[in-house]
C-alpha positions in Angstrom: 0.0 0.0 0.0 2.8 2.4 0.9 4.8 1.6 -2.2 1.7 2.1 -4.4 1.1 5.5 -2.7 4.8 6.5 -3.3 4.6 5.4 -6.9 1.5 7.5 -7.4 3.1 10.5 -5.8 6.2 10.1 -8.0 4.2 9.9 -11.2 2.1 13.0 -10.3 4.6 15.6 -9.2 2.6 18.4 -10.7 0.0 17.6 -8.1 2.1 16.3 -5.3 4.4 19.3 -5.1 1.6 21.9 -4.9 -0.2 19.8 -2.3 2.9 19.6 -0.1 3.5 23.3 -0.6 0.0 24.1 0.7 0.5 21.6 3.6 3.8 23.2 4.5 2.3 26.7 4.3 -0.6 25.8 6.6 1.8 24.1 9.1 4.1 27.1 9.1 1.3 29.6 9.7 -0.1 27.8 12.8 3.1 26.1 14.2 6.6 27.1 14.9 8.5 25.4 12.1 12.0 25.9 13.4 12.3 22.3 14.7 11.8 21.0 11.1 15.4 22.0 10.4 16.6 18.9 12.1 14.9 16.8 9.4 16.7 18.5 6.5 19.7 16.2 6.4 17.7 12.9 6.6 15.3 14.1 3.9 18.2 15.3 1.8 19.8 11.9 1.9 16.5 10.2 1.2 16.1 12.5 -1.8 19.5 12.1 -3.3 20.7 8.5 -2.5 17.9 6.6 -4.3 18.5 8.7 -7.4 22.2 7.8 -7.3 21.4 4.1 -7.1 19.6 4.2 -10.5 22.4 6.3 -12.1 24.7 4.1 -14.3 28.0 6.0 -13.8 29.9 3.5 -16.1 27.9 4.7 -19.1 30.0 7.9 -19.2 33.0 5.9 -20.4 31.2 4.5 -23.4 32.0 6.1 -26.8 29.7 7.7 -29.4 27.5 10.8 -29.6 30.4 13.1 -28.7 28.9 16.0 -30.6 25.6 15.7 -28.7 27.5 15.6 -25.3 29.6 18.6 -26.1 26.7 20.7 -27.3 24.6 19.7 -24.3 27.1 20.7 -21.7 27.9 23.9 -23.7 24.3 24.9 -23.2 24.2 23.7 -19.6 27.2 25.7 -18.5 27.5 28.5 -21.1 23.9 29.6 -21.6 21.4 28.5 -18.9 23.2 29.7 -15.7 23.7 33.2 -17.2 20.1 33.3 -18.4 19.0 32.4 -14.9 21.3 35.0 -13.3 20.0 37.8 -15.5 16.4 36.8 -14.8 17.3 37.1 -11.2 18.7 40.6 -11.7 15.5 41.7 -13.4 12.9 40.1 -11.2 14.6 39.8 -7.8 17.0 42.8 -7.7 16.2 43.5 -4.0 15.8 39.8 -3.0 19.2 38.2 -3.5 18.3 34.8 -2.1 15.3 34.5 -4.4 17.7 35.3 -7.3 20.0 32.6 -5.8 17.2 30.1 -6.2 16.8 30.9 -9.9 20.6 30.5 -10.3 20.6 27.2 -8.5 17.7 25.9 -10.6 19.8 26.7 -13.7 23.1 25.4 -12.4 22.8 21.6 -11.8 21.7 20.0 -15.1 20.1 16.7 -15.8 18.3 14.2 -13.6 16.3 11.0 -13.9 13.7 13.1 -15.7 16.2 13.6 -18.6 16.3 9.8 -19.1 12.6 9.2 -18.7 11.5 12.0 -21.1 14.1 11.0 -23.7 12.6 7.5 -23.5 9.0 8.8 -23.9 10.1 10.8 -27.0 12.0 7.8 -28.5 15.3 9.7 -28.2 18.8 8.3 -27.7 18.6 6.8 -24.2 22.3 5.9 -23.9 23.2 9.5 -24.7 20.7 10.8 -22.1 22.3 8.6 -19.4 25.7 10.0 -20.2 24.4 13.5 -20.2 22.9 12.9 -16.8 26.1 11.6 -15.3 28.4 14.2 -16.8 26.0 17.1 -16.1 25.4 16.1 -12.5 29.2 15.7 -11.8 30.3 18.9 -13.6 27.4 20.9 -12.1 28.1 19.8 -8.6 31.8 20.8 -8.9 31.0 24.1 -10.8 28.1 25.4 -8.7 30.2 27.0 -5.9 32.3 28.8 -8.5 29.3 30.1 -10.4 27.6 31.2 -7.3 30.7 33.0 -6.1 31.4 34.6 -9.5 27.9 35.8 -10.2 26.5 36.5 -6.7 29.5 36.9 -4.5 29.0 40.7 -4.2 25.4 40.4 -3.0 25.5 37.2 -0.9 28.1 36.2 1.7 29.4 32.8 0.4 31.6 30.5 2.4 33.1 28.4 -0.4 34.5 25.8 2.0 31.1 25.3 3.6 29.4 25.0 0.2 31.9 22.5 -1.0 31.5 20.4 2.2 27.7 20.5 1.7 28.1 19.3 -1.9 30.3 16.4 -0.8 27.7 15.4 1.7 24.7 16.0 -0.6 26.1 14.7 -3.9 29.3 12.8 -3.7 28.8 10.6 -0.6 25.4 9.5 -1.8 26.8 9.0 -5.3 29.5 6.7 -3.9 27.0 4.8 -1.8 24.5 4.6 -4.7 27.3 3.2 -7.0 28.2 0.5 -4.5 24.6 -0.4 -3.9 23.9 -0.6 -7.7 26.9 -2.9 -8.1 25.7 -5.2 -5.4 22.2 -5.3 -6.8 23.4 -5.8 -10.4 25.7 -8.6 -9.2 22.7 -10.3 -7.6 19.9 -9.7 -10.1 21.9 -9.1 -13.3 21.8 -5.8 -15.3 18.4 -6.7 -16.9 16.9 -7.8 -13.6 18.1 -4.6 -11.9 16.8 -2.4 -14.7 13.4 -4.0 -15.0 12.6 -5.1 -11.4 14.8 -3.5 -8.8 15.8 -0.1 -10.1 12.2 1.2 -10.6 11.6 0.8 -6.9 14.0 3.6 -6.0 12.5 6.8 -7.6 9.5 6.8 -5.3 11.8 6.8 -2.3 13.6 9.9 -3.8 10.2 11.5 -4.2 9.5 11.1 -0.5 12.7 13.1 0.2 11.7 15.8 -2.3 8.2 16.3 -0.9 9.7 16.4 2.6 12.2 19.1 1.7 9.5 21.1 -0.1 7.2 20.8 2.9 10.0 22.1 5.2 11.0 25.0 2.8 7.4 26.1 2.6 6.8 25.9 6.3 9.9 28.0 7.0 8.7 30.7 4.6 5.0 30.5 5.4 4.7 33.7 7.4 6.8 35.7 4.9 4.5 34.5 2.1 1.4 35.3 4.1 2.7 38.9 4.4 3.3 39.1 0.6 0.9 36.5 -1.1 1.8 37.7 -4.6 5.3 36.3 -4.1 4.5 32.8 -5.6 2.9 34.2 -8.7 5.8 36.5 -9.2 8.2 33.6 -9.0 6.5 31.8 -11.9 7.2 34.5 -14.4 11.0 34.2 -14.7 10.8 30.4 -14.5 8.4 30.3 -17.4 10.8 32.6 -19.4 13.8 30.4 -18.6 12.2 27.1 -19.5 10.5 28.6 -22.6 13.8 30.0 -23.9 15.7 26.8 -23.0 13.2 24.5 -24.9 13.3 26.8 -28.0 17.0 27.3 -28.1 18.0 23.6 -27.5 15.4 22.5 -30.1 16.9 24.8 -32.8 20.4 23.6 -32.0 19.4 19.9 -31.9 17.4 20.1 -35.2 20.2 21.9 -37.1 23.2 19.9 -35.9 22.1 16.4 -34.7 20.2 13.4 -35.8 16.7 12.9 -34.3 17.6 10.6 -31.3 20.6 12.7 -30.2 18.7 16.0 -30.7 15.9 14.8 -28.3 18.5 13.7 -25.8 20.1 17.2 -26.1 16.8 19.0 -25.4 16.0 17.0 -22.3 19.6 16.9 -21.3 19.8 20.7 -21.2 16.2 21.7 -20.1 15.7 19.2 -17.3 17.6 20.4 -14.3 18.4 18.4 -11.2 16.1 20.3 -9.0 16.6 17.8 -6.1 20.3 18.7 -5.9 19.5 22.4 -6.3 16.9 22.1 -3.5 19.3 20.3 -1.2 22.1 22.9 -1.8 19.7 25.8 -1.2 18.3 24.4 2.1 21.6 23.1 3.5 24.3 25.5 2.3 22.8 28.9 2.9 21.4 28.8 6.4 18.1 30.4 7.3 18.0 32.5 4.1 18.3 29.4 2.0 14.6 28.8 2.5 13.9 31.6 0.1 16.1 30.0 -2.6 14.5 26.6 -1.9 11.0 28.1 -2.4 12.0 29.2 -6.0 13.4 25.7 -6.7 10.2 24.1 -5.4 8.1 26.2 -7.8 10.4 25.2 -10.6 9.4 21.6 -10.2 5.9 22.4 -11.3 7.1 24.3 -14.4 9.7 21.7 -15.3 7.4 18.6 -15.2 4.4 20.4 -16.9 6.5 21.8 -19.7 8.2 18.5 -20.3 4.8 16.8 -20.6 3.7 19.3 -23.2 7.0 19.2 -25.2 6.9 15.4 -25.6 3.7 15.8 -27.6 5.6 18.1 -30.0 8.7 16.1 -30.6 7.4 14.3 -33.7 6.4 17.6 -35.3 9.8 19.1 -34.5 12.1 16.2 -35.2 9.9 13.8 -37.3 8.6 10.4 -36.3 10.9 7.9 -34.7 12.1 5.0 -36.9 10.3 1.8 -36.3 13.5 -0.3 -36.2 11.7 -3.1 -38.1 8.8 -3.3 -35.6 5.3 -3.7 -37.0 3.0 -1.3 -35.1 0.0 -3.1 -36.4 1.0 -6.4 -34.7 -0.9 -6.8 -31.5 0.9 -7.4 -28.2 0.9 -11.2 -27.5 -1.9 -11.8 -25.2 -2.1 -14.3 -22.4 -3.0 -17.7 -23.6 -5.7 -19.2 -21.5 -8.0 -22.1 -21.5 -11.7 -22.1 -20.6 -12.1 -21.9 -16.8 -12.7 -25.4 -15.5 -16.0 -25.9 -13.7 -15.5 -25.6 -10.0 -15.9 -28.9 -8.2 -17.4 -28.5 -4.8 -15.6 -30.4 -2.1 -17.7 -32.4 0.4 -18.5 -30.3 3.4 -15.9 -30.8 6.1 -13.4 -32.4 3.8 -9.8 -32.2 4.9 -8.4 -33.0 1.4 -7.6 -30.1 -0.9 -8.9 -30.4 -4.4 -6.2 -29.0 -6.6 -7.1 -28.9 -10.3 -5.4 -25.7 -11.5 -2.0 -24.4 -10.5 -0.5 -21.0 -11.3 3.3 -21.1 -11.5 4.7 -17.6 -11.2 8.2 -17.3 -12.5 10.7 -14.4 -13.0 12.7 -16.5 -15.5 15.8 -16.4 -13.3 17.9 -19.5 -12.3 16.3 -19.7 -8.9 12.9 -20.2 -10.5 13.8 -23.8 -11.2 13.2 -24.7 -7.6 9.6 -23.5 -7.8 9.2 -25.2 -11.1 10.2 -28.5 -9.4 7.3 -28.1 -7.0 4.9 -27.0 -9.7 5.7 -30.2 -11.7 5.6 -32.6 -8.8 2.3 -31.3 -7.2 0.7 -30.9 -10.6 1.5 -34.5 -11.4 0.4 -35.9 -8.1 -3.0 -34.2 -8.3 -3.3 -34.6 -12.1 -3.7 -30.8 -12.2 -3.0 -28.4 -15.1 -0.2 -25.9 -14.5 -0.1 -22.4 -16.1 3.1 -20.4 -16.1 2.9 -16.7 -15.6 5.6 -14.1 -16.0 5.1 -10.3 -15.5 7.0 -7.8 -17.6 7.6 -4.5 -15.9 5.8 -1.7 -17.7 8.3 0.6 -19.3 5.7 3.3 -19.7 5.1 3.3 -15.9 8.9 3.2 -15.3 9.4 6.3 -17.4 6.4 7.9 -15.7 8.0 7.4 -12.3 11.2 9.1 -13.5 9.4 11.9 -15.4 7.1 12.9 -12.6 3.9 12.6 -14.6 1.5 9.7 -15.3 1.0 8.9 -19.0 -1.7 6.3 -19.6 -2.1 5.2 -23.2 -2.9 1.6 -24.1 -1.3 2.0 -27.5 1.9 3.5 -26.1 2.0 0.7 -23.5 1.8 -1.9 -26.2 4.5 -0.1 -28.2 6.9 0.3 -25.3 6.6 -3.3 -24.0 6.2 -5.3 -27.3 9.9 -6.5 -27.4 9.9 -7.4 -23.7 6.7 -9.4 -24.0 7.9 -11.3 -27.0 11.3 -12.0 -25.4 9.6 -13.2 -22.2 7.3 -15.6 -24.1 10.3 -17.0 -26.1 12.4 -17.5 -23.0 9.6 -18.9 -20.9 8.7 -21.4 -23.7 12.3 -22.5 -23.9 12.6 -22.9 -20.1 9.4 -25.0 -20.0 10.7 -27.2 -22.9 14.0 -27.9 -21.1 12.2 -28.5 -17.8 9.8 -30.9 -19.3 12.6 -32.9 -20.9 14.2 -33.4 -17.5 10.9 -34.0 -15.6 9.6 -36.8 -17.9 12.8 -38.8 -17.1 11.5 -39.2 -13.6 7.7 -39.1 -13.9 5.3 -40.1 -16.7 4.2 -36.7 -17.7 5.0 -33.0 -17.0 2.1 -30.8 -16.3 3.9 -27.7 -17.7 3.2 -26.9 -21.3 4.2 -24.2 -23.8 0.5 -23.9 -24.6 -0.3 -22.6 -21.1 1.9 -19.5 -20.8 0.7 -16.1 -19.7 2.8 -13.0 -20.0 1.4 -9.9 -18.4 2.6 -6.3 -18.1 2.6 -4.3 -14.9 3.2 -4.8 -11.2 4.0 -8.5 -10.5 2.0 -8.7 -7.3 -1.2 -7.2 -8.8 -0.9 -9.2 -12.1 -0.3 -12.5 -10.4 -3.0 -12.2 -7.8 -5.5 -10.9 -10.4 -4.7 -13.8 -12.8 -5.1 -16.3 -10.0 -8.5 -15.0 -9.0 -9.9 -14.5 -12.4 -8.7 -17.9 -13.6 -10.2 -19.7 -10.6 -6.8 -21.3 -9.7 -6.5 -23.5 -6.6 -2.8 -22.9 -5.8 -0.1 -20.4 -6.6 3.5 -21.7 -6.7 6.4 -19.2 -6.9 10.0 -18.9 -5.9 12.0 -16.4 -4.0 15.7 -15.5 -3.8 15.7 -16.6 -0.2 18.5 -14.5 1.2 16.5 -11.7 2.9 19.3 -9.3 2.0 19.4 -5.6 1.8 17.1 -5.3 -1.2 14.5 -7.7 0.2 14.4 -5.5 3.4 14.2 -2.3 1.5 12.0 -3.3 -1.4 10.0 -6.2 -0.1 9.7 -9.3 -2.3 7.1 -10.2 -4.9 6.5 -13.4 -2.9 5.7 -11.5 0.3 3.3 -9.2 -1.7 1.4 -12.1 -3.3 1.1 -13.9 0.1 -0.5 -10.8 1.6 -2.7 -9.9 -1.3 -3.9 -13.3 -2.5 -7.0 -15.1 -1.2 -5.7 -18.3 -2.9 -3.1 -20.4 -1.1 0.5 -19.6 -2.0 3.4 -22.0 -1.9 6.8 -20.3 -1.9 9.9 -22.4 -2.7 13.2 -21.2 -1.5 16.5 -22.3 -3.1 18.0 -25.4 -1.5 
């Protein structure tokens, strides 16, 4: 339930951020918010660390798309910060910390949103990942120098203190995230991490974001109440900055780069890492930093909303994405099911279970063979039919989580997940064939069959429990990795989720 709420919040930042701003404002009006400062560091870590776990730092060392990378960082560090600075001079001449907020919002480029929106628009994802790593690293190092150079005459800046905060805010979580990612990839494989484990982290980061937004708003509540037009006034320079950035980067990308790289450039230069900017504002500039944090919090709303609108224009600006040999008219392979067997009522008071249909849930990993052994044995003993189900993570939902907005489109879902579904059906069919060959050496028949395969898209717990209920199954059999390691504690397991959600008995097979 909590994970579902966090995912919903993560996919609806345009609503979540304003709600938390209002909540923080109300709290700050009626309560003394000074004690909230003690929560800043924990929320900052919660905001930054999960984001670093999903960041593939090694991508930066891969070759290719050099021109796109150079152009993106030229815009990121040669255009946007100065535009933000001059907007601050115009709109916040007498409010230097509000101007600082604009500058910080323009200083740290690229975030998970860069990757997600590039994916939505069918841009070059590999280039977007590299832009994110390079932009975040360079931006974190360059921020103190830009702030000192552009605002050193109006704000007292302790360079050593700012650098210390950036080490705590960025580089320590980056190192911890890198080590965590390596451990999880080693355990689940790159594909398993990307499709099953990695998508669990962005919602945690969102929890940190909304916590910091709440604190920043609570600390500024009484000042805002005294000048309520302040929020509306903040929107104007932000709209100008994002509008210019989208226009300028689109022109550069269209003239100088192929479609995929051009889209990555746009999102790599427009999407700013507002989480890092928010953390720097609230941690490195004392009590006055709340003013800068307020500006960054409002920027979240503009950034997500503008990105959602721009993705609808990418085909008009850059042309339609190549199909790469895919056939759009081909429907997504649907679950293969047989007519539901008529329910046989057991004699009242019977102590013997009547098992006719078994649902074998598999993640197609090596540990799944232990659960397959039980599915075959129990199915054979009861002369029951066994269906195999595998759930493919929804790429559309994954991108939504990183982009901060929910995009629900059945056609797009089919398009994004077609390859994953087909690969899963092929792999599952091959695994069942190999298993059957081994099983029939020991027993007369194997109840597993390539004709009884279901491949679903979405959340594994929801899809498995729903398929079991709708198919009138008598038993669910599934495996688990069985080590109760760090990721099981943090993320919870699919097996645990199915046990809690299913009204049908569940047998969980651990590795020997």
